[in-house]
C-alpha positions in Angstrom: 17.6 3.0 -18.6 15.3 5.4 -20.7 14.9 2.7 -23.3 13.8 0.1 -20.8 11.3 2.6 -19.2 9.9 3.4 -22.7 9.6 -0.4 -23.4 7.7 -0.9 -20.2 5.3 2.0 -20.9 4.7 0.7 -24.4 3.9 -2.8 -23.1 1.5 -1.4 -20.5 -0.1 0.8 -23.1 -0.5 -2.1 -25.5 -2.0 -4.2 -22.7 -4.5 -1.5 -21.8 -5.5 -1.0 -25.5 -6.0 -4.8 -26.0 -8.0 -5.3 -22.8 -10.1 -2.2 -23.5 -10.8 -3.2 -27.0 -11.7 -6.7 -25.9 -13.9 -5.9 -22.9 -15.4 -2.4 -23.1 -17.2 -2.7 -26.4 -18.7 -6.0 -25.4 -19.7 -5.0 -21.9 -20.6 -1.4 -22.1 -20.9 -0.7 -25.9 -18.0 1.7 -25.9 -15.8 2.3 -29.0 -12.3 0.8 -29.4 -9.2 2.9 -28.7 -5.8 3.2 -30.3 -2.4 2.8 -28.7 -2.0 6.6 -28.1 -5.4 6.8 -26.4 -4.4 3.9 -24.2 -1.2 5.7 -23.3 -3.3 8.8 -22.5 -5.6 6.7 -20.3 -2.6 5.3 -18.4 -1.3 8.9 -17.9 -4.8 10.0 -16.7 -5.0 7.1 -14.2 -1.5 8.0 -12.9 -2.5 11.6 -12.4 -5.8 10.7 -10.7 -4.7 7.8 -8.6 -1.0 8.1 -8.2 1.3 5.4 -6.7 -0.8 3.2 -4.6 1.2 0.7 -2.7 4.6 2.3 -3.4 6.5 4.3 -0.8 9.1 6.7 -1.7 11.7 7.8 0.8 13.0 11.3 0.1 16.5 12.0 1.1 16.9 8.5 2.7 14.5 9.4 5.5 11.8 6.9 6.4 8.5 8.1 7.5 6.8 5.8 10.0 3.1 5.8 10.4 1.7 5.9 13.9 1.8 2.3 15.2 0.7 2.1 18.9 1.9 -1.5 19.3 5.3 -0.7 18.0 5.5 2.4 20.3 4.6 0.3 23.3 7.1 -2.3 22.3 9.9 0.2 22.1 9.0 1.5 25.7 9.3 -2.1 27.1 12.3 -3.4 28.9 13.9 -6.5 27.5 12.3 -8.6 30.3 8.9 -7.2 29.5 9.4 -7.9 25.8 10.3 -11.6 26.6 7.2 -11.9 28.8 5.1 -10.3 26.1 6.3 -12.7 23.5 5.9 -15.7 25.9 2.2 -14.7 26.5 1.3 -13.4 23.1 -2.1 -14.0 21.6 -3.4 -12.9 18.3 -6.5 -11.1 17.1 -8.9 -8.5 18.5 -8.9 -9.9 22.0 -5.1 -9.5 22.3 -5.2 -5.9 21.1 -8.0 -5.0 23.5 -6.2 -6.5 26.5 -2.9 -5.0 25.4 -4.4 -1.5 25.3 -6.5 -1.9 28.4 -3.3 -2.7 30.3 -1.7 0.4 28.8 -4.7 2.6 29.8 -4.8 1.2 33.4 -1.1 1.9 33.8 -1.7 5.5 32.8 -4.5 5.9 35.3 -2.3 4.7 38.2 
C-alpha cells in the first residue's frame, strides 16, 4: 500500500513538473522547476484547495445535504409518490410548481 501511494505521488509530481516546464516558461516567462519543487507545489495545492469532489464518511456515518425535494418525497405516501412519478416534469417549471404546491399546503 505505501509503495503504491508513493508511486502515484511520484507520477503526479513528474506530470506537474513536465507540464509546468512545458507551459509556464512559454506562456508566462517563468523558470522551470525540478521534481521536488513540483512535489511541493502539489502539497501546497492540497493544503490550499483540499479534496474537491471527494466525500469522506467518518465512522460510517453519511452526512446528507439539505435536499428539499428528497425531504418532500420522504413525506409522501406511496400513492402520492406514484402520482408524482406519473405526472413528473423536468426543469425549473417543475420545481416552481412542486414548491408552490408545498407552500399552499402549509398555508391551509
